[in-house]
C-alpha positions in Angstrom: 23.9 -1.2 0.0 20.7 -0.9 -1.4 18.5 2.1 -2.2 16.9 2.7 0.9 20.5 3.0 2.5 21.1 6.2 0.6 20.6 9.1 3.4 20.9 12.8 3.0 20.3 15.4 5.6 17.0 16.6 5.9 16.5 20.1 4.4 16.7 23.1 6.8 13.3 24.7 6.0 10.2 24.4 3.9 9.4 21.0 4.7 6.6 19.1 6.5 6.8 15.7 8.2 3.8 13.5 8.6 3.2 10.1 10.0 1.5 7.7 7.7 1.3 4.1 9.1 4.5 3.0 10.5 6.8 5.7 8.5 7.3 9.6 8.5 7.0 11.0 5.2 8.7 14.2 4.4 6.9 16.8 2.1 8.6 20.1 0.4 6.0 22.8 0.8 5.5 24.7 -2.9 3.3 27.1 -1.9 1.2 28.4 1.1 -2.4 29.9 0.9 -5.8 30.0 2.3 -8.5 28.3 0.9 -12.0 29.2 0.3 -12.9 29.0 3.9 -10.0 31.2 5.1 -8.1 28.3 6.6 -4.3 28.2 5.8 -3.2 25.3 3.7 -0.4 24.5 1.5 0.7 22.5 -1.9 3.3 20.1 -1.4 5.3 17.1 -2.7 6.9 14.1 -1.1 10.6 14.1 -1.2 11.1 10.9 0.9 10.9 9.4 4.4 12.6 10.1 7.5 14.8 7.5 9.0 14.0 7.4 12.5 16.9 6.0 14.0 19.5 8.7 12.2 17.0 11.5 11.5 18.2 11.7 7.8 16.3 11.8 4.7 15.7 8.5 2.5 15.0 10.4 -0.6 12.8 9.6 -3.4 12.9 10.8 -7.1 11.3 13.9 -6.4 13.8 15.1 -3.8 16.6 14.7 -6.8 14.5 16.7 -9.1 13.9 19.6 -6.8 17.3 19.8 -5.1 19.6 18.0 -7.5 22.6 15.8 -6.7 23.5 16.6 -3.1 27.3 15.5 -3.7 29.3 14.2 -6.4 29.4 10.7 -4.5 25.8 10.4 -4.7 23.6 9.3 -7.6 20.0 10.2 -9.0 17.8 7.4 -8.3 16.2 7.4 -11.5 19.7 7.0 -13.3 19.6 3.4 -12.0 18.1 1.2 -14.9 17.7 -2.7 -15.0 16.1 -5.1 -17.3 12.7 -5.8 -16.9 12.0 -9.4 -15.2 11.1 -12.0 -17.8 8.1 -13.5 -15.9 5.8 -12.5 -13.1 5.1 -8.9 -14.1 2.3 -6.8 -15.1 2.6 -3.4 -16.8 -0.1 -0.6 -16.4 -0.1 3.1 -17.5 -1.1 5.5 -15.1 -1.2 8.9 -16.3 2.1 9.4 -18.1 4.0 6.5 -16.7 3.9 2.9 -17.2 4.2 1.2 -13.9 5.6 -2.3 -13.3 4.0 -5.0 -10.8 5.1 -7.9 -9.5 2.6 -10.5 -9.2 2.6 -12.1 -5.6 -0.4 -14.4 -6.0 -3.1 -15.2 -8.3 -6.6 -16.4 -7.3 -10.3 -16.1 -8.2 -12.5 -13.9 -6.1 -15.8 -14.6 -4.6 -17.2 -14.0 -8.1 -15.2 -16.5 -9.7 -13.1 -13.7 -11.4 -9.3 -14.3 -12.0 -7.5 -11.7 -9.8 -3.8 -11.1 -8.2 -2.2 -9.2 -5.4 0.7 -7.2 -6.3 3.2 -4.6 -5.5 4.9 -2.1 -7.8 8.4 -2.6 -8.3 9.3 0.5 -10.4 8.3 2.4 -13.7 9.6 1.9 -17.3 12.0 4.4 -18.7 10.0 5.1 -22.3 13.2 5.6 -24.2 15.3 2.4 -23.1 12.4 0.3 -22.3 14.4 -0.7 -19.2 12.8 -0.7 -15.4 13.5 2.2 -12.9 13.3 0.3 -9.8 11.9 1.4 -6.6 12.8 0.3 -3.1 10.3 -2.5 -3.2 12.2 -4.1 -6.2 15.6 -4.2 -4.1 13.7 -6.0 -1.3 12.3 -8.7 -3.8 15.1 -9.1 -6.2 18.2 -8.6 -4.0 20.9 -6.0 -3.2 21.2 -3.4 -6.3 24.9 -2.9 -6.1 28.0 -3.0 -3.9 28.9 0.7 -3.8 27.6 4.0 -5.2 30.2 3.9 -8.0 28.6 0.5 -9.5 25.3 1.9 -9.3 24.8 3.0 -12.8 25.4 -1.0 -14.3 23.0 -3.6 -12.7 24.8 -6.5 -11.2 24.5 -10.4 -11.8 21.2 -11.6 -10.2 21.5 -13.2 -6.9 20.9 -16.9 -6.6 17.5 -16.0 -4.7 16.8 -13.8 -7.9 17.5 -16.3 -10.6 14.0 -17.1 -12.4 13.4 -20.6 -13.6 
């Protein structure tokens, strides 16, 4: 079971669903008001994306902050922590969080400057120094756990994930 296989029902009210690229993102409407031109608008926060096959919500961390745990069998996504990978990562602070990036490739650009392509694999937990992984982490490093009960401890890495 991977993190993106945790699904919950869509909230009954107070949400907006917007298509961005190939995904349908679900937003919780926090407030509605009229802007300076008198047009209706709102403030909203993304709470996950819709699974097109099942119509269920694949929640993100903000969902758990706003709605709490849906049931005792589900875990808060930000309670899963794993050690930082030893190699091939970059850590950058953006706002109040330190995000961890997996470097996919390094090269020199047209000006001859070293650069890289990278993807975000999570953010660091400031207290423990461990990684709070996102869905991309599990895609790159393998399955997180075999059951929701095992989710709070990280598994042994699969052979495809072993760093040399």
